[in-house]
C-alpha positions as CSV (number, residue, x, y, z in Angstrom):
1,X,0.0,0.0,0.0
2,X,2.9,2.5,0.7
3,X,3.9,2.0,-2.9
4,X,0.4,2.1,-4.4
5,X,-0.5,5.3,-2.4
6,X,2.9,7.0,-3.1
7,X,3.4,6.5,-6.7
8,X,0.4,8.6,-8.1
9,X,1.1,11.2,-5.4
10,X,4.5,11.6,-6.8
11,X,3.3,12.5,-10.0
12,X,1.0,15.0,-8.5
13,X,3.4,16.6,-6.3
14,X,6.1,16.4,-8.8
15,X,4.4,18.1,-11.7
16,X,3.0,20.7,-9.3
17,X,6.6,21.5,-8.0
18,X,7.9,21.8,-11.7
19,X,4.9,24.1,-12.6
20,X,5.7,26.3,-9.4
21,X,9.3,26.5,-10.2
22,X,9.3,26.8,-14.1
23,X,11.4,30.0,-14.6
24,X,11.1,29.7,-18.6
25,X,7.2,29.9,-18.3
26,X,6.2,31.4,-15.1
27,X,2.5,31.0,-14.1
28,X,0.3,34.2,-13.8
29,X,-0.6,34.9,-10.2
30,X,-3.8,33.3,-10.1
31,X,-2.6,30.0,-11.4
32,X,0.4,30.0,-9.1
33,X,-2.1,30.3,-6.2
34,X,-3.9,27.2,-7.6
35,X,-0.7,25.4,-7.8
36,X,0.4,26.4,-4.2
37,X,-2.9,25.0,-3.2
38,X,-2.6,21.7,-4.8
39,X,1.0,21.5,-3.2
40,X,-0.4,22.1,0.2
41,X,-3.2,19.5,-0.2
42,X,-0.8,17.1,-1.5
43,X,1.8,17.4,1.3
44,X,-1.1,17.1,3.7
45,X,-2.4,14.0,2.0
46,X,1.2,12.5,2.2
47,X,1.2,13.1,6.0
48,X,-2.2,11.3,6.2
49,X,-0.8,8.4,4.2
50,X,2.2,8.2,6.4
51,X,0.1,8.2,9.5
52,X,-2.3,5.7,8.2
53,X,0.6,3.3,7.2
54,X,2.4,3.7,10.5
55,X,-0.8,2.9,12.5
56,X,-1.6,-0.2,10.3
57,X,2.1,-1.4,10.8
58,X,1.7,-0.8,14.5
59,X,-1.6,-2.8,14.7
60,X,0.0,-5.6,12.5
61,X,3.0,-5.8,14.7
62,X,5.4,-5.2,11.8
63,X,6.9,-1.9,12.9
64,X,10.4,-2.3,13.7
65,X,11.9,-0.4,16.6
66,X,15.5,-0.1,17.0
67,X,16.1,0.7,20.7
68,X,19.4,2.4,21.6
69,X,20.7,5.0,24.0
70,X,19.3,8.6,23.0
71,X,21.0,11.7,24.5
72,X,18.1,14.1,24.9
73,X,19.4,17.6,25.0
74,X,20.3,17.6,20.9
75,X,17.3,15.4,20.1
76,X,14.8,18.2,21.8
77,X,16.5,21.0,19.8
78,X,16.3,19.3,16.8
79,X,12.4,18.6,17.4
80,X,11.9,22.1,18.2
81,X,13.6,23.3,15.0
82,X,11.2,21.4,13.0
83,X,8.1,23.6,14.2
84,X,9.9,26.9,14.7
85,X,8.8,28.4,11.3
86,X,5.0,27.2,12.0
87,X,5.3,28.9,15.6
88,X,6.7,32.1,14.3
89,X,3.9,32.4,11.8
90,X,1.5,32.7,14.7
91,X,4.0,34.5,17.1
92,X,4.2,31.6,19.4
93,X,7.2,31.4,21.8
94,X,9.2,28.3,21.8
95,X,11.1,27.3,25.0
96,X,13.5,24.5,25.8
97,X,14.3,24.3,29.6
98,X,18.1,23.5,30.3
99,X,18.5,19.6,30.1
100,X,21.5,17.8,31.7
101,X,23.9,16.8,28.7
102,X,24.2,13.4,30.3
103,X,20.3,12.7,30.4
104,X,19.4,10.0,28.0
105,X,16.7,7.5,27.3
106,X,16.3,4.0,25.9
107,X,14.2,4.4,22.7
108,X,14.1,4.3,19.0
109,X,15.6,7.8,18.0
110,X,13.7,8.2,14.6
111,X,10.4,7.2,16.4
112,X,11.0,9.3,19.5
113,X,11.7,12.3,17.1
114,X,8.2,11.5,15.4
115,X,6.5,11.4,18.8
116,X,7.8,14.8,20.0
117,X,7.3,16.4,16.5
118,X,3.8,15.3,16.7
119,X,3.2,16.8,20.1
120,X,5.0,20.0,19.3
121,X,3.1,20.4,16.0
122,X,-0.3,19.9,17.8
123,X,0.8,22.4,20.6
124,X,1.4,24.9,17.7
125,X,-1.6,24.1,15.8
126,X,-4.2,24.3,18.9
127,X,-2.4,27.1,20.6
128,X,-3.7,30.8,20.7
129,X,-1.9,33.5,18.9
130,X,1.0,34.7,20.6
131,X,1.0,31.6,22.9
132,X,3.8,29.8,24.4
133,X,5.1,26.1,24.3
134,X,7.7,24.9,26.7
135,X,9.7,21.6,26.3
136,X,11.3,20.1,29.4
137,X,13.0,16.8,30.4
138,X,14.2,15.5,33.8
139,X,15.0,12.3,35.6
140,X,12.3,11.1,37.8
141,X,14.4,8.4,39.4
142,X,17.3,6.1,38.4
143,X,15.1,4.3,35.9
144,X,12.8,6.8,34.4
145,X,12.8,10.0,32.5
146,X,10.0,12.4,32.1
147,X,9.7,14.6,28.9
148,X,6.8,17.2,29.0
149,X,5.3,19.4,26.2
150,X,3.5,22.2,27.9
151,X,1.3,24.8,25.9
152,X,-1.1,27.7,26.5
153,X,-3.6,26.5,23.9
154,X,-7.3,25.7,23.8
155,X,-7.2,22.8,26.3
156,X,-9.5,19.8,26.5
157,X,-12.6,18.9,28.4
158,X,-12.9,15.7,30.6
159,X,-15.2,14.1,27.8
160,X,-12.4,15.2,25.2
161,X,-9.7,13.6,27.2
162,X,-11.7,10.4,27.5
163,X,-11.8,10.0,23.8
164,X,-8.2,11.3,23.1
165,X,-6.4,8.2,21.6
166,X,-9.5,6.8,19.6
167,X,-8.5,6.6,16.1
168,X,-9.9,9.2,13.7
169,X,-11.5,11.1,16.5
170,X,-10.7,14.7,16.3
171,X,-12.5,15.7,19.3
172,X,-14.8,18.2,17.7
173,X,-12.2,20.0,16.1
174,X,-13.1,18.9,12.4
175,X,-14.9,22.1,11.8
176,X,-11.9,24.4,12.9
177,X,-10.2,24.6,9.7
178,X,-7.2,23.2,11.2
179,X,-5.7,20.2,9.3
180,X,-5.6,17.0,11.0
181,X,-6.3,13.2,10.9
182,X,-7.2,12.1,14.3
183,X,-4.6,9.4,14.5
184,X,-1.5,11.3,15.3
185,X,-1.9,11.0,19.0
186,X,-2.9,7.4,18.6
187,X,0.5,6.7,17.1
188,X,2.2,8.7,19.6
189,X,0.8,6.5,22.6
190,X,1.5,3.2,20.7
191,X,5.0,4.1,20.0
192,X,5.7,5.4,23.4
193,X,4.3,2.1,24.8
194,X,6.1,0.0,22.6
195,X,9.4,1.8,23.6
196,X,8.4,0.8,27.1
197,X,6.9,4.2,28.3
198,X,3.9,5.7,29.0
199,X,1.8,8.8,27.9
200,X,-0.3,11.2,30.2
201,X,-2.3,14.4,29.8
202,X,-3.1,17.0,32.1
203,X,-5.4,19.8,30.6
204,X,-8.4,22.1,31.2
205,X,-10.6,24.1,28.7
206,X,-8.9,27.4,28.0
207,X,-6.0,26.7,30.1
208,X,-3.7,24.8,27.8
209,X,-2.5,21.2,28.0
210,X,0.6,19.4,29.2
211,X,1.7,16.1,27.7
212,X,3.9,13.9,29.7
213,X,6.0,10.9,28.3
214,X,7.9,8.5,30.7
215,X,10.6,6.6,29.3
216,X,13.2,4.2,30.5
217,X,16.4,5.9,31.4
218,X,19.5,5.0,29.7
219,X,22.5,4.5,32.1
220,X,24.9,6.6,30.1
221,X,24.7,9.0,27.0
222,X,27.2,8.2,24.1
223,X,28.5,11.1,21.8
224,X,25.4,12.3,19.8
225,X,24.8,10.6,16.4
226,X,22.5,11.7,13.8
227,X,19.1,10.4,13.9
228,X,17.6,8.9,10.8
229,X,14.9,10.6,9.1
230,X,11.6,9.0,7.7
231,X,13.6,7.7,4.7
232,X,16.3,6.4,7.1
233,X,20.0,6.1,6.3
234,X,21.4,8.8,3.7
235,X,17.7,9.6,2.5
236,X,17.7,12.8,0.6
237,X,14.1,13.3,2.0
238,X,15.6,13.8,5.3
239,X,18.2,16.4,4.4
240,X,17.4,20.0,4.4
241,X,19.4,20.8,1.1
242,X,18.7,23.5,-1.4
243,X,19.6,23.2,-5.0
244,X,22.8,25.2,-5.5
245,X,24.2,26.2,-8.9
246,X,25.8,23.3,-10.6
247,X,29.5,23.7,-11.1
248,X,30.2,20.6,-13.3
249,X,30.0,20.0,-17.1
250,X,28.9,17.1,-19.2
251,X,27.1,14.1,-17.4
252,X,25.3,11.0,-18.5
253,X,22.5,9.8,-16.1
254,X,20.3,6.7,-16.5
255,X,16.9,6.5,-14.9
256,X,15.2,2.9,-14.7
257,X,11.6,3.7,-14.0
258,X,8.4,2.0,-15.4
259,X,5.8,4.7,-14.5
260,X,5.8,7.1,-17.3
261,X,4.5,9.8,-15.3
262,X,7.1,9.6,-12.7
263,X,9.6,9.4,-15.5
264,X,8.4,12.5,-16.8
265,X,8.9,14.1,-13.3
266,X,12.6,13.3,-13.6
267,X,12.8,14.6,-17.1
268,X,11.4,17.9,-16.0
269,X,13.6,18.1,-12.9
270,X,16.8,17.4,-14.9
271,X,15.7,19.8,-17.7
272,X,17.0,22.4,-15.2
273,X,20.6,20.9,-15.8
274,X,21.2,21.2,-19.6
275,X,24.7,19.7,-19.1
276,X,23.1,16.4,-18.1
277,X,21.8,13.7,-20.7
278,X,19.1,11.7,-19.4
279,X,18.0,8.3,-20.6
280,X,15.0,6.5,-19.2
281,X,14.4,2.8,-19.3
282,X,11.1,1.3,-18.4
283,X,12.4,-2.2,-17.9
284,X,15.1,-3.3,-15.5
285,X,16.8,-5.8,-18.0
286,X,17.1,-3.0,-20.7
287,X,18.4,-0.5,-18.1
288,X,21.0,-3.0,-16.7
289,X,22.2,-4.0,-20.3
290,X,22.5,-0.2,-21.2
291,X,24.6,0.6,-18.0
292,X,27.2,-2.2,-19.0
293,X,27.3,-1.0,-22.5
294,X,27.8,2.7,-22.0
295,X,28.7,3.4,-18.4
296,X,26.8,6.4,-17.1
297,X,27.9,8.8,-14.3
298,X,24.8,7.9,-12.2
299,X,21.7,5.8,-12.1
300,X,18.4,6.6,-10.6
301,X,16.6,3.3,-9.8
302,X,13.1,2.4,-8.9
303,X,12.9,-0.8,-6.9
304,X,9.5,-2.1,-8.2
305,X,9.8,-3.0,-11.9
306,X,7.8,-5.2,-14.0
307,X,10.6,-7.6,-15.0
308,X,13.4,-7.6,-12.4
309,X,13.6,-6.5,-8.8
310,X,15.5,-3.3,-8.2
311,X,17.5,-4.9,-5.4
312,X,18.7,-7.5,-7.9
313,X,19.9,-4.7,-10.2
314,X,21.7,-3.0,-7.6
315,X,23.4,-6.2,-6.4
316,X,24.6,-7.1,-9.9
317,X,26.0,-3.6,-10.5
318,X,27.7,-3.7,-7.0
319,X,29.4,-7.1,-7.7
320,X,30.6,-6.1,-11.1
321,X,33.9,-4.5,-11.0
322,X,33.0,-2.5,-14.3
323,X,30.1,-0.8,-12.6
324,X,30.7,-1.0,-8.8
325,X,31.9,2.7,-9.0
326,X,28.8,4.1,-10.4
327,X,26.6,5.7,-7.8
328,X,23.0,4.5,-7.5
329,X,20.2,6.5,-6.1
330,X,17.1,4.5,-5.4
331,X,13.9,6.6,-5.8
332,X,11.2,4.3,-4.7
333,X,7.5,4.8,-3.3
334,X,8.3,1.9,-0.7
335,X,9.2,3.6,2.5
336,X,9.4,0.8,4.8
337,X,12.5,0.6,6.9
338,X,13.3,-3.0,5.9
339,X,13.3,-2.1,2.2
340,X,15.5,1.0,2.9
341,X,18.0,-1.2,4.8
342,X,18.1,-3.8,2.1
343,X,18.9,-1.3,-0.5
344,X,21.6,0.4,1.5
345,X,23.1,-2.9,2.4
346,X,23.0,-3.9,-1.2
347,X,25.2,-0.8,-2.3
348,X,22.7,2.0,-2.9
349,X,24.5,5.5,-2.5
350,X,21.2,7.1,-1.3
351,X,17.5,6.1,-0.9
352,X,14.9,8.7,-1.8
353,X,11.2,8.1,-0.9
354,X,8.4,9.2,-3.3
355,X,6.9,11.7,-3.3
356,X,10.2,13.6,-4.0
357,X,11.0,16.9,-2.9
358,X,12.6,18.2,-6.3
359,X,14.8,20.8,-4.8
360,X,16.2,18.5,-2.3
361,X,16.6,15.7,-4.9
362,X,18.3,18.1,-7.4
363,X,20.8,19.4,-4.7
364,X,21.7,15.6,-3.9
365,X,22.3,14.9,-7.5
366,X,24.4,18.1,-8.1
367,X,26.6,17.0,-5.0
368,X,27.1,13.6,-6.5
369,X,27.6,14.6,-10.0
370,X,30.2,17.4,-8.8
371,X,32.3,14.7,-7.4
372,X,32.7,13.0,-10.7
373,X,35.4,13.8,-13.4
374,X,33.8,15.8,-16.4
375,X,33.3,13.9,-19.5
376,X,34.7,15.4,-22.6
377,X,32.9,15.2,-25.9
378,X,29.4,16.0,-27.2
379,X,26.0,15.4,-25.6
380,X,24.4,14.3,-28.9
């Protein structure tokens, strides 16, 4: 379902981004507003898809957690940074109380960041203009750490609190004009419980809310390591990169992609780099033969192909001395952690999940292509 839902959405968001950024034929203001509205709705739909898929994986018991020692100070700062712009638009003050540098919990760092980002995002959405959000963490005892998200928002009545963790229940906020699915807090509760913790709420109508997480305390905090994004590993989707002017010359790039709409998104993306010659192959065997016949500088590879599994193509390229040096960027609608891990272990340079952010993907490709010696000759 991840693949089937994300694939058409990649075309919707991809073409919309290309229209929005087309400098050669800029849209008139009213059409630009329409495209901006399409993008906003598309990214919201993607967030809903992610939530529904996460909830289904949790319910099925197939969501894999990797528990490790997570230092809290850098993680809390990273979570606050994710909502700073949204808070600034509503003049909401964000505060992180000082946290002991040695304080750490036993948790999955990616999922803990997801939990806190969800709570902070809700604290922004349901706060008052000019309100305040406070994030704090402290040790309750030798075995437990408490993390609190405190806001000055609308608050919840006792009846609303009793229905708080029911899937798809937005607690009467459906008519508020604030986007939501009613499953974010359900995911928060179940993720925290799977990490051996608990979630509690203190709230009064008109007096704000305080969500408290209690998690197992880790015995010692190692040096902070970067946490993985939703795409995991070196996913370009998780990197806050902006496309910079390309400083390289001629490049040959192959794309193995059977979906014509998604292939056209790639053509539109790379049309912004006239020094790149792009060839698209709809079949894995066809693309693999072309790579061996005329070595490209880089390969964009979809994993779900009609004839060959993308991972098998990746393994063959990695194991062949003639092609092992070619960077392969997987661009796939399959966002499951197992599939990402399999691709990275099979030799992928990066794993990008669809729908793609075209500016981030272009920045990633520029960075990879700049590190390759320029080809001399013609592009015809």
